[in-house]
N, C-alpha and C positions, 0 to 999 in steps of 0.2 A: 554717820559713817566715819570710821577712824582711818587716818592716814597710816599706811603700812610701809615697811622698809622696801626699798627697790630691789627687785630680783632680776629683772630683764637686762639684757645687754643694751637695748635701746631705752635708756633711762628717760630721755625726753618724752618718748611716746607713753611710757608708763605713768609719768607724772601728769601728762595731759589727760590720760584716761581716768586717773583718780580724781583730778580736779573737775573734769566733765561729769563724772558720776555724782560728785557732791552737788553740782548744780541741778542735775536731773532729780536727785533724791530730795532736794529742797534744803540741804544743809546750809547753802547760801541762796538767798532769794534775790529777785531783781531789786537793785538799789543797794544791796549790802556791799560793804567794803571787804575785799578779801585780804588776807595777810600779805605783808610786804615780801619782797624777794628775800630779804634777810631771814625773816621768820620762816618762810617756806623752805629756804635752803637748809636751815637748822633742823626743821622738822623732818624733812625727807632725807637728810644726811648727804646732800649733794651740793655741788657748787652753785653759786648765784647765777652763773652763765647758763647752766643747765635749766634752772628754774625759769630764767628769762626766756629761753627758747620755747619752753612749754607755754608760757603766758603769751608770747607773741603769736603762737598758733591759735590760742583761744581768742585773742584779739582779732586776728585775721578772719576767723569764722564768725565774728560778731557776737561772741558769748560774753565778753567783758569789754569795758572801755576804760581808758586811762585818762585821769584828770590831772592836769599839770599841777605839781606841788601838793597833790592830795593822795594819789595812789590809784589802784585799780578797783573797779566796781562791777558787779554783775549787771549786765545790760538787760533791759526789758526787751525780750525777743519778740518781734512781730513776724508771724509766719509769712505775711505778704512780702517782707523784705527779701527773704531767702527765695521765695517762689518767683518774685519779679526778676531776680538775677538769672533765672533760667531762660527768660525770653530772648535776650540777645545771643545766648549760647546756642539756641535751637535755630540756627540759620538753615533754611530749607534748601536741600540739594538732593542728589540721588542717594547719598549715604544717610543723611539725617532724616529723610522721609521715613526710612525704615525705623528709626528710633521713635519718631512720632507715632507710627502705627503700633509699635510695641507698647508705648505708653497708653494709647487708646485701647488696645486689647485688654490690658490689665484693668484700667479704670472702667471701661464700658461693660466688660463681661461681669465684673464684680458688682457694678452698679445695677445691672439688670437682674442679677441673682437676688440682690437685696430688694429691689423695687417691685418685682413681679408679685410676691405674696401680699404686698401692702398697697398696691395701686388701687385707687378708688375709681368709681365709674367716671367721675369728673376728670381724673388723671388720664384715663384711657381715651376719653372723648377729646381731650386736648391733643393727645398724640395722633388720634384719628384725623383731627382737623389739619394737623401739620402734614400728615401723609397725603391728605387731599390736596394741599397746596403744592406739595412736591410733584404730584401727578399733573396738576394744572401747569406748573412751570415746565415740566417735561413736554407736555403737549405743545407749549408755546416755544419750545426750543431755547428756553431761558436758563442757561447753565448757572448764571450768577444767583438767580432767585432759588433755583433748585438747591444749590449749595447752602444758601442761607437757611432754608427750611430743613434741610438735612441735618445741619449742625444743631438747629433748635430742637429737632426730634431727639437727638442724642442727649442734649442738655436737659430736655424734659425728663428723660429717664433718670439722669443724675439727680435732678431736683426731687424726684419722687422718693429717693432714698432718705431724704431728710438729714443726711450726714453733712454737717457744715464744712468739714475738711475736704471731702470729695467735691462738694459744690464750689467752694472757694478756689480750689486748685484749678478746676475747669474754667471758672470765670477769669482768673488771672491769665490763663493760657489761651484765651479765646482767639486772640490775633493769630497765634501760631497754628491752632487747630483749624481756624477758618482758611488760612492759606493752604494748609495741607488738604482740606476738603475741596477747595477750588481746583487743586492740581489733580485730585482723584477724578472729579467730574469731567475735567478736560480730557482725560485719558480713557475712561471707561464709559462715559456718558450716563444715560439714565436707567436703562432696563435692569441691570444687575442690582443696583441700589434699591430700586422700587420693589423688586421681588423679595429681597431679604427683609426690608422694612415691614412689608405686609406680613411675612411669615413671623417675624419677631413680635409684631403687635398681636397677632392671633394667639401666639404662645402666651403672651402676657394676659390676654383675655381669658385664656383657659387656666390661668394660674399655674402654668407649667414652667417653673423657674429653671429646671434642668435643661429643658428644650430651648428656652429663651437664651440662656447663657451659651449653649452650644451653637445656636444660630448666630449670635453676636460674634463669637470667636471666628466662625466660618466667614462671616461678612467682612470683618477686619482683615483676616488673612487673605481673602480674595483680593483685597486692595493691594496687599504686599506685592502680588505677582505682577502688577502693572508697572512696578518700579524696579524689578529685578533685572 
């Protein structure tokens, strides 16, 4: 990628976008030293202060790191770092519950769409077993155990996708999702969840990805209403 002259009024943002693109496209790789402020200033045709502001934004986002007396280097980005930062931000309350549900609908609906055609007999048996444990927990009036197996049921669908990004995102946010699940069970109890989980599992057994996704969206949206 070639650096191009700045056209936008917001020159800091355009410099940032060009530098970010160079990282994404692999022009600079993790560990590479990037040009100095003076070099970038001359190349872009802007002031050092403007370049510095763009670099500060990159540093704040964890894209580069500054080594004293040496310069700035492309940082080895670990997806876990960024995702872990989401956890303290997702403080559960009446408003943020909606945000958790929105996240769940996006992830769970897409996960089941991917998982349904490829789910093996063993995968479905595992989900059947978890549904059985949910029913047993409901019979015992044990909301905590019900919530635990409910979350494992959803995580089981995510794992069937085989997509490491989806799986890892859910693993990192387990504490947030578990707290949300507990709140749902406290409000709506057991029957609605059991009904939808059974319908969802049957759709998966029938390899009906469209129906499974539809049911999953309905299930998550039903939960919305208890917090409106």
